[in-house]
C-alpha positions as CSV (number, residue, x, y, z in Angstrom):
1,M,0.0,0.0,0.0
2,P,1.5,3.4,-1.0
3,T,2.3,5.6,2.0
4,Q,0.3,8.6,0.7
5,N,-2.9,6.5,0.6
6,R,-2.6,5.2,4.2
7,T,-4.9,6.5,6.9
8,W,-3.6,7.9,10.2
9,S,-5.0,4.8,11.9
10,E,-2.9,2.5,9.6
11,V,0.2,4.6,10.2
12,D,-0.4,4.5,13.9
13,K,-0.8,0.7,13.8
14,T,2.5,0.4,11.8
15,L,4.3,2.5,14.3
16,K,3.0,0.6,17.3
17,K,3.9,-2.7,15.7
18,A,7.5,-1.4,15.1
19,Q,7.7,-0.2,18.7
20,S,6.3,-3.4,20.0
21,K,9.5,-5.2,18.9
22,L,11.2,-3.4,21.8
23,T,11.4,-5.4,25.0
24,V,11.9,-4.4,28.6
25,K,14.9,-6.8,28.7
26,A,16.5,-5.0,25.7
27,V,15.8,-1.6,27.4
28,E,17.5,-2.8,30.6
29,A,20.6,-4.0,28.7
30,A,20.7,-0.7,26.8
31,I,20.5,1.3,30.1
32,K,23.4,-0.7,31.6
33,K,25.5,-0.4,28.4
34,Y,24.9,3.4,28.2
35,A,25.7,3.9,31.9
36,A,28.9,1.8,31.5
37,Q,30.1,4.1,28.7
38,H,28.9,7.5,30.0
39,G,29.0,7.1,33.8
40,R,25.3,7.9,34.1
41,S,22.0,6.6,33.1
42,P,20.4,7.8,29.8
43,K,17.7,10.5,29.8
44,S,14.9,10.8,27.3
45,T,16.6,13.9,25.9
46,D,19.9,12.1,25.0
47,G,18.9,11.5,21.4
48,D,19.8,8.4,19.4
49,A,19.7,5.1,21.4
50,S,20.3,2.9,18.3
51,A,23.9,1.9,19.4
52,Y,22.5,0.7,22.8
53,I,19.1,-0.7,22.0
54,G,20.0,-2.5,18.7
55,M,17.4,-0.9,16.6
56,D,16.6,2.5,15.2
57,K,15.2,4.2,18.3
58,T,15.7,7.4,20.3
59,W,15.8,7.5,24.1
60,R,12.5,9.4,23.9
61,A,10.9,6.5,22.0
62,V,12.4,4.1,24.7
63,N,10.9,6.3,27.4
64,D,7.5,6.3,25.6
65,F,7.7,2.5,25.4
66,L,8.3,2.3,29.1
67,R,5.5,4.7,29.8
68,E,3.1,2.3,28.1
69,K,4.4,-0.2,30.7
70,G,3.7,2.2,33.6
71,E,7.1,3.7,34.3
72,T,9.7,6.0,32.8
73,L,13.3,5.6,31.6
74,L,14.6,7.2,34.8
75,Q,12.4,5.0,37.0
76,R,13.7,1.9,35.3
77,A,17.3,3.1,35.4
78,A,16.9,3.8,39.2
79,K,15.9,0.2,39.7
80,L,18.9,-1.1,37.7
81,L,21.8,1.2,38.5
82,P,23.7,2.4,41.6
83,K,22.8,5.9,42.7
84,T,26.1,7.3,41.4
85,T,25.1,6.7,37.8
86,R,21.7,8.3,38.0
87,P,21.2,11.7,36.3
88,K,20.9,14.7,38.6
């Protein structure tokens, strides 16, 4: 189906399907990898998360995914990381 003929509902379904490939386990691994490299946990404003998450995502998209699960990126990082690597 050509992109210009798709409804917003179809586009939304496609985006949700692509986002659904993300898993909490993958997010946790990405948070740990980011913290190991940067000395702090990622924030939703940190931009591209592709190198950490293994797919074309931003940290904002990761945060949005976690929000659908009832928490935020910072909340998940706080559960995983020592206090010294949490953003201020």
